[in-house]
C-alpha positions as CSV (number, residue, x, y, z in Angstrom):
1,X,3.1,8.6,5.2
2,X,2.5,8.5,1.5
3,X,5.1,9.0,-1.1
4,X,5.2,12.5,-2.6
5,X,4.9,12.3,-6.4
6,X,7.5,14.3,-8.3
7,X,6.4,17.4,-10.1
8,X,7.5,17.7,-13.7
9,X,8.9,20.7,-15.5
10,X,6.8,23.5,-16.9
11,X,3.1,23.1,-17.2
12,X,1.2,24.2,-20.3
13,X,-1.3,26.5,-18.9
14,X,-4.6,27.1,-20.7
15,X,-7.4,29.4,-19.7
16,X,-10.6,28.1,-18.2
17,X,-12.4,29.2,-21.4
18,X,-10.3,26.7,-23.3
19,X,-11.5,23.6,-21.5
20,X,-11.9,20.6,-23.8
21,X,-15.5,20.2,-24.9
22,X,-17.2,18.1,-27.6
23,X,-17.3,19.6,-31.1
24,X,-20.5,21.6,-31.8
25,X,-23.4,19.8,-33.3
26,X,-22.9,18.9,-37.0
27,X,-23.9,16.1,-39.3
28,X,-21.9,13.6,-37.3
29,X,-22.5,13.0,-33.6
30,X,-19.5,13.3,-31.2
31,X,-17.5,10.1,-30.9
32,X,-18.4,7.8,-28.1
33,X,-16.6,4.7,-26.9
34,X,-17.8,2.2,-24.3
35,X,-15.5,1.5,-21.4
36,X,-14.3,-2.1,-21.3
37,X,-13.2,-2.6,-17.7
38,X,-12.1,-6.2,-18.4
39,X,-9.0,-4.7,-20.0
40,X,-6.6,-7.5,-19.1
41,X,-7.7,-9.4,-22.2
42,X,-6.1,-8.2,-25.4
43,X,-8.3,-7.1,-28.4
44,X,-7.5,-8.9,-31.6
45,X,-7.7,-6.6,-34.6
46,X,-5.6,-4.6,-36.9
47,X,-4.0,-1.3,-35.8
48,X,-6.5,1.7,-36.0
49,X,-6.0,4.6,-38.3
50,X,-5.6,7.6,-36.1
51,X,-7.3,9.8,-38.6
52,X,-10.3,7.5,-39.1
53,X,-13.2,6.3,-37.2
54,X,-13.1,7.0,-33.4
55,X,-16.2,5.0,-32.7
56,X,-14.1,1.8,-32.7
57,X,-12.1,0.6,-29.7
58,X,-8.4,1.4,-30.1
59,X,-6.2,-1.7,-30.3
60,X,-3.7,-2.8,-27.7
61,X,-1.3,-4.5,-30.0
62,X,2.1,-3.1,-31.0
63,X,1.7,-0.9,-34.1
64,X,3.9,-1.5,-37.2
65,X,6.6,1.1,-37.8
66,X,5.2,4.4,-39.1
67,X,1.6,3.9,-37.9
68,X,1.9,6.2,-34.9
69,X,1.9,9.7,-36.2
70,X,3.1,12.8,-34.4
71,X,0.0,14.8,-33.5
72,X,0.0,18.6,-32.8
73,X,-0.1,19.8,-29.2
74,X,-3.6,20.4,-27.8
75,X,-2.7,24.0,-27.0
76,X,-1.8,24.6,-30.7
77,X,-5.1,23.7,-32.2
78,X,-8.5,25.5,-32.2
79,X,-10.7,24.8,-29.2
80,X,-13.3,23.2,-31.5
81,X,-10.8,20.5,-32.6
82,X,-9.4,19.6,-29.1
83,X,-12.1,17.0,-28.3
84,X,-11.3,14.8,-31.3
85,X,-7.5,15.4,-30.9
86,X,-7.7,14.4,-27.2
87,X,-9.4,11.1,-28.2
88,X,-6.7,10.5,-30.8
89,X,-4.0,11.0,-28.2
90,X,-5.7,8.5,-25.9
91,X,-5.7,6.1,-28.8
92,X,-2.0,6.4,-29.2
93,X,-1.6,5.8,-25.4
94,X,-3.5,2.5,-25.8
95,X,-0.7,0.9,-27.8
96,X,1.4,-1.5,-25.8
97,X,5.0,-2.2,-26.5
98,X,7.6,-4.9,-25.9
99,X,10.1,-3.4,-23.5
100,X,12.3,-6.5,-23.4
101,X,14.0,-5.2,-26.6
102,X,15.2,-1.6,-26.0
103,X,16.0,-1.1,-29.7
104,X,12.6,-2.1,-31.0
105,X,10.1,0.6,-32.1
106,X,12.1,3.4,-30.3
107,X,10.3,6.2,-32.2
108,X,6.8,4.9,-31.4
109,X,7.7,4.4,-27.7
110,X,8.9,8.0,-27.5
111,X,5.8,9.3,-29.2
112,X,3.6,7.5,-26.7
113,X,5.8,8.8,-23.8
114,X,5.6,12.4,-25.0
115,X,1.9,12.1,-25.5
116,X,1.4,10.8,-21.9
117,X,3.6,13.6,-20.6
118,X,1.4,16.2,-22.4
119,X,-1.8,14.6,-20.9
120,X,-0.3,14.6,-17.4
121,X,0.6,18.3,-17.8
122,X,-2.8,19.1,-19.2
123,X,-4.7,17.5,-16.2
124,X,-2.3,18.9,-13.7
125,X,-2.6,22.4,-15.0
126,X,-6.2,22.6,-13.6
127,X,-7.4,24.2,-16.8
128,X,-8.8,21.1,-18.4
129,X,-12.3,20.0,-17.5
130,X,-13.0,16.8,-19.3
131,X,-16.6,15.9,-20.3
132,X,-18.0,12.5,-19.5
133,X,-16.9,10.9,-22.9
134,X,-13.3,11.9,-22.3
135,X,-13.3,10.7,-18.7
136,X,-14.7,7.4,-19.9
137,X,-12.0,7.1,-22.5
138,X,-9.3,8.2,-20.1
139,X,-10.2,5.5,-17.6
140,X,-10.3,2.9,-20.3
141,X,-6.8,3.9,-21.6
142,X,-5.5,3.6,-18.1
143,X,-7.1,0.2,-17.8
144,X,-5.5,-1.0,-21.0
145,X,-2.0,0.0,-19.8
146,X,-2.2,-0.9,-16.1
147,X,-4.4,-4.0,-15.8
148,X,-2.2,-6.9,-16.9
149,X,-1.0,-10.3,-15.8
150,X,1.9,-9.8,-13.4
151,X,5.0,-12.0,-14.1
152,X,5.6,-14.9,-11.7
153,X,7.0,-13.7,-8.3
154,X,10.6,-14.5,-7.6
155,X,9.6,-16.7,-4.7
156,X,7.6,-18.9,-7.1
157,X,10.8,-19.8,-8.9
158,X,13.0,-20.5,-5.9
159,X,12.8,-22.4,-2.6
160,X,13.3,-19.1,-0.6
161,X,11.3,-19.0,2.6
162,X,12.3,-15.6,3.8
163,X,10.3,-13.5,1.3
164,X,12.8,-10.8,2.0
165,X,15.0,-10.6,-1.1
166,X,18.2,-8.6,-1.3
167,X,18.0,-5.3,-3.0
168,X,19.9,-6.6,-5.9
169,X,17.1,-9.1,-6.6
170,X,14.3,-6.5,-6.6
171,X,12.2,-6.8,-9.8
172,X,11.6,-3.6,-11.8
173,X,8.8,-3.5,-14.4
174,X,10.4,-3.0,-17.9
175,X,7.5,-0.9,-19.1
176,X,7.9,1.6,-16.2
177,X,8.8,4.6,-18.5
178,X,5.2,4.5,-19.8
179,X,3.6,2.9,-16.8
180,X,4.7,5.6,-14.4
181,X,3.2,8.3,-16.6
182,X,-0.1,6.4,-16.8
183,X,-0.2,6.2,-13.0
184,X,0.7,9.8,-12.7
185,X,-2.1,10.7,-15.1
186,X,-4.8,8.7,-13.2
187,X,-3.5,10.2,-9.9
188,X,-3.8,13.8,-11.2
189,X,-7.2,13.0,-12.6
190,X,-8.5,11.7,-9.2
191,X,-7.1,14.6,-7.2
192,X,-8.1,17.3,-9.7
193,X,-10.7,19.8,-8.3
194,X,-12.2,19.8,-11.9
195,X,-13.0,16.1,-11.7
196,X,-16.7,15.6,-11.1
197,X,-17.0,12.9,-8.4
198,X,-20.4,11.8,-9.6
199,X,-19.1,11.1,-13.1
200,X,-15.7,9.7,-12.0
201,X,-17.2,7.1,-9.6
202,X,-19.1,5.5,-12.6
203,X,-15.8,4.6,-14.2
204,X,-13.6,4.2,-11.2
205,X,-16.0,1.6,-10.0
206,X,-15.7,-1.5,-7.8
207,X,-14.3,-3.6,-10.6
208,X,-11.5,-1.0,-11.2
209,X,-10.8,-0.9,-7.4
210,X,-10.5,-4.7,-7.3
211,X,-8.1,-4.7,-10.2
212,X,-6.0,-2.0,-8.6
213,X,-5.8,-4.1,-5.4
214,X,-4.7,-7.1,-7.5
215,X,-1.8,-5.1,-8.7
216,X,-0.4,-4.6,-5.1
217,X,1.2,-8.1,-5.6
218,X,3.6,-6.6,-8.1
219,X,7.3,-7.0,-7.1
220,X,8.2,-3.5,-8.4
221,X,8.3,-1.2,-5.3
222,X,7.8,1.9,-7.5
223,X,4.5,0.6,-8.8
224,X,3.3,-0.3,-5.3
225,X,4.0,3.2,-4.1
226,X,1.9,4.7,-6.8
227,X,-0.9,2.2,-6.2
228,X,-0.8,3.0,-2.5
229,X,-1.2,6.7,-3.2
230,X,-3.9,6.3,-5.8
231,X,-6.0,3.9,-3.6
232,X,-5.7,6.2,-0.7
233,X,-6.9,9.1,-2.8
234,X,-9.8,7.0,-4.1
235,X,-10.7,6.1,-0.5
236,X,-10.6,9.8,0.5
237,X,-12.6,11.1,-2.4
238,X,-15.3,8.5,-3.0
239,X,-17.0,7.8,0.3
240,X,-19.4,5.3,-1.4
241,X,-16.4,3.0,-2.1
242,X,-15.0,3.0,1.5
243,X,-16.8,-0.1,2.9
244,X,-16.0,-2.0,-0.3
245,X,-12.3,-1.1,-0.2
246,X,-12.0,-2.2,3.5
247,X,-13.7,-5.5,2.8
248,X,-11.6,-6.1,-0.3
249,X,-8.3,-5.4,1.6
250,X,-9.6,-7.8,4.4
251,X,-10.0,-10.5,1.8
252,X,-6.5,-10.1,0.6
253,X,-5.2,-10.4,4.1
254,X,-7.3,-13.5,4.8
255,X,-5.9,-15.2,1.7
256,X,-2.4,-14.2,2.7
257,X,-2.7,-15.4,6.3
258,X,-4.6,-18.6,5.9
259,X,-3.6,-19.8,2.4
260,X,-0.6,-18.4,0.6
261,X,1.6,-16.5,3.1
262,X,3.0,-14.8,0.0
263,X,2.2,-11.3,-1.1
264,X,4.4,-8.4,-2.1
265,X,2.1,-5.5,-1.1
266,X,1.1,-6.2,2.5
267,X,3.2,-3.4,3.9
268,X,1.7,-0.8,1.5
269,X,-1.9,-2.0,2.2
270,X,-1.2,-1.7,6.0
271,X,0.1,1.9,5.4
272,X,-3.3,2.8,3.8
273,X,-5.1,1.2,6.7
274,X,-2.9,3.0,9.2
275,X,-4.2,6.3,7.8
276,X,-7.8,5.0,7.8
277,X,-7.6,3.7,11.4
278,X,-6.2,7.1,12.4
279,X,-9.5,8.6,11.2
280,X,-11.8,6.2,13.0
281,X,-14.5,8.0,15.0
282,X,-15.1,7.2,18.7
283,X,-16.7,5.2,20.1
284,X,-15.2,2.6,17.7
285,X,-17.6,0.5,15.7
286,X,-17.8,-3.2,16.4
287,X,-16.8,-3.8,12.7
288,X,-13.4,-2.1,13.3
289,X,-12.7,-4.1,16.5
290,X,-13.4,-7.3,14.7
291,X,-10.9,-6.2,12.0
292,X,-8.3,-5.9,14.8
293,X,-9.0,-9.4,16.2
294,X,-9.6,-11.3,12.9
295,X,-7.1,-9.6,10.6
296,X,-4.4,-7.5,12.3
297,X,-3.5,-9.8,15.2
298,X,-3.4,-12.9,12.9
299,X,-1.0,-11.0,10.6
300,X,1.6,-11.8,13.3
301,X,1.6,-15.4,12.2
302,X,3.3,-15.5,8.7
303,X,7.0,-16.1,8.5
304,X,7.6,-13.0,6.3
305,X,6.3,-10.6,9.0
306,X,9.6,-8.7,9.0
307,X,8.7,-7.3,5.5
308,X,5.7,-5.4,6.9
309,X,6.0,-5.5,10.7
310,X,6.7,-1.7,11.0
311,X,3.4,-0.9,9.3
312,X,1.5,-3.6,11.3
313,X,2.8,-2.3,14.6
314,X,1.7,1.2,13.7
315,X,-1.8,0.0,13.0
316,X,-2.0,-2.0,16.2
317,X,-0.8,0.9,18.4
318,X,-3.3,3.2,16.7
319,X,-6.1,0.9,18.0
320,X,-4.7,1.0,21.5
321,X,-4.3,4.8,21.4
322,X,-7.9,5.2,20.2
323,X,-9.3,2.8,22.8
324,X,-7.0,1.8,25.7
325,X,-9.4,-1.0,26.7
326,X,-8.2,-2.9,23.6
327,X,-4.7,-3.3,25.1
328,X,-5.5,-6.5,26.9
329,X,-6.9,-8.0,23.6
330,X,-3.8,-7.0,21.7
331,X,-1.3,-8.3,24.3
332,X,-3.1,-11.7,24.5
333,X,-3.1,-11.8,20.7
334,X,0.7,-11.2,20.6
335,X,1.2,-14.0,23.2
336,X,-1.0,-16.4,21.1
337,X,1.3,-15.9,18.0
338,X,4.6,-15.6,19.9
339,X,7.4,-17.3,17.9
340,X,9.0,-20.4,19.4
341,X,12.2,-20.8,17.3
342,X,12.5,-17.5,15.3
343,X,14.7,-15.2,17.4
344,X,14.5,-12.3,14.9
345,X,10.7,-12.4,15.1
346,X,10.9,-12.4,18.9
347,X,12.9,-9.2,18.9
348,X,10.2,-7.6,16.7
349,X,7.4,-8.8,19.0
350,X,9.2,-7.4,22.1
351,X,9.6,-4.0,20.3
352,X,5.9,-4.0,19.5
353,X,5.0,-5.1,23.0
354,X,6.8,-2.1,24.4
355,X,4.8,0.3,22.2
356,X,1.5,-1.4,23.2
357,X,2.4,-1.3,26.9
358,X,3.1,2.5,26.5
359,X,-0.7,2.9,26.0
360,X,-1.8,0.4,28.5
361,X,-3.4,1.5,31.8
362,X,-3.3,-0.4,35.1
363,X,-6.6,-2.3,34.9
364,X,-5.8,-3.7,31.4
365,X,-2.2,-4.5,32.5
366,X,-3.5,-6.5,35.5
367,X,-5.8,-8.5,33.2
368,X,-2.9,-10.0,31.2
369,X,0.3,-9.5,33.4
370,X,0.5,-13.2,34.5
371,X,0.8,-14.8,31.0
372,X,2.7,-11.7,29.8
373,X,5.5,-12.0,32.3
374,X,5.7,-15.8,32.0
375,X,6.6,-15.1,28.4
376,X,9.0,-12.3,29.2
377,X,10.7,-14.6,31.7
378,X,11.3,-17.1,28.9
379,X,12.8,-14.3,26.8
380,X,15.1,-13.2,29.6
381,X,16.7,-16.7,29.6
382,X,17.0,-16.9,25.8
383,X,20.5,-18.0,24.7
384,X,20.1,-15.5,21.8
385,X,21.5,-12.4,23.5
386,X,19.4,-10.0,21.4
387,X,16.2,-11.5,22.6
388,X,17.3,-11.4,26.3
389,X,18.7,-7.9,25.8
390,X,15.5,-6.6,24.2
391,X,13.3,-8.1,27.0
392,X,15.5,-6.4,29.6
393,X,15.2,-3.1,27.8
394,X,11.6,-3.0,28.8
395,X,12.8,-1.8,32.2
396,X,14.2,1.3,30.5
397,X,10.6,2.5,29.9
398,X,9.3,4.6,32.7
399,X,5.6,3.9,32.1
400,X,6.3,0.1,32.0
401,X,8.4,0.3,35.2
402,X,5.5,2.2,36.8
403,X,3.0,-0.6,35.9
404,X,5.5,-3.2,37.2
405,X,6.1,-1.3,40.5
406,X,2.3,-1.2,41.2
407,X,2.1,-5.0,40.6
408,X,5.5,-6.1,41.9
409,X,4.1,-8.7,44.3
410,X,2.7,-10.6,41.2
411,X,5.4,-9.7,38.6
412,X,8.6,-10.5,40.6
413,X,7.8,-14.1,41.4
414,X,7.1,-14.7,37.7
415,X,10.5,-13.6,36.6
416,X,12.7,-14.1,39.7
417,X,14.0,-17.5,38.6
418,X,14.9,-16.1,35.2
419,X,16.8,-13.2,36.7
420,X,18.7,-15.5,39.1
421,X,19.6,-17.9,36.2
422,X,21.0,-15.0,34.2
423,X,23.0,-13.7,37.1
424,X,24.5,-17.1,37.7
425,X,25.5,-18.1,34.2
426,X,24.3,-16.1,31.1
427,X,27.2,-16.2,28.6
428,X,26.6,-12.6,27.4
429,X,28.2,-9.9,29.6
430,X,25.7,-7.2,28.5
431,X,22.7,-9.4,29.4
432,X,24.5,-10.1,32.8
433,X,24.8,-6.3,33.5
434,X,21.2,-5.5,32.4
435,X,19.9,-8.3,34.6
436,X,21.8,-6.8,37.6
437,X,20.2,-3.4,36.9
438,X,16.7,-5.0,36.9
439,X,17.3,-6.7,40.2
440,X,18.5,-3.5,41.7
441,X,15.3,-1.7,40.5
442,X,13.1,-4.3,42.3
443,X,15.1,-3.8,45.5
444,X,14.6,0.0,45.2
445,X,10.8,-0.6,44.6
446,X,10.5,-2.7,47.8
447,X,13.5,-3.4,50.0
């Protein structure tokens, strides 16, 4: 389900004995820097001298030309010097640049890009076990680059109601050449077997998780893919964060459903949840059933459901497959939010309904069949041929036909009038033919 991250070129392998460690005790203590998780705010100071004091925070502002020096590769220096050199490289990566001007500070941008590539290769090689100070600085560098104010979404500058822009209108983050490598670095850091979970969870804490979740509203689909993969890995690796992550995602959904109806990352968040739901143990906790009723079913309400319906439908059907008794709850929820004037949305609902009915047993079907087939009857008579056609396609599903056959005495009277009306005068020939097939099936069930 999750996007595979591209492997890059040759890795610079180092032996386990060459892992980066602090310099041996001398007159000066090893450098230590405090993590500032509130990294969205810029630090106002002059650019740091990379050869100077590492106790001070690196600055986020753009360096003047010539400040960023080319440092040697970590593999080319003695082991005793790697700790300080690694910190210097992290400092270089804390510089932020203006990517709106492609000709500005080209050399400095390239130095940072090459430095990030080296750090990604180093972490991925599996030969670099970072001590706590370096992990702390690494997470802070990632925070400096990633946590930022997102630009206004395109829908905020237009009267568009669809929320489904053409591909030509998709926004791409200008700083992606650097941002992608930063995301790649944090992903490799999280999945590395050398990363000590007890240390990492101190820096990848709740505040970091919340800020990662905030970024799901970015309009750049590439960034959302990385965020999805990273958050899923965090959920899998740090069990202590799991309830918090679920609650934080719920809050995003509540705000989306009941306040804004605007968010770029609902589909990606639902993909993460689809994987989580798949791992729910049985019998299912009451907390998870409440999530279905209070969050997933109301997600059928927003107008822009088409942008995330596939992922939502997957989550819903996962619940029914896990616990077939939830089918009645889901079907009644779909009927509650059934669209009145949006034919495209009706087609989506009918497709999801078929998937849910696939996992529905007779007892649950009988509990909701009267309101269900009243609605299907209305769909059969829709003047929009795709809605009528999609409703008639339900009779192509053997499991659904079996449920209808068992309850034909109740179902047929509910839709008989709609079938007759179609036969007498529906404008679409395909709908006319499918209606005739359904009538024939009822005759075969009970002559």
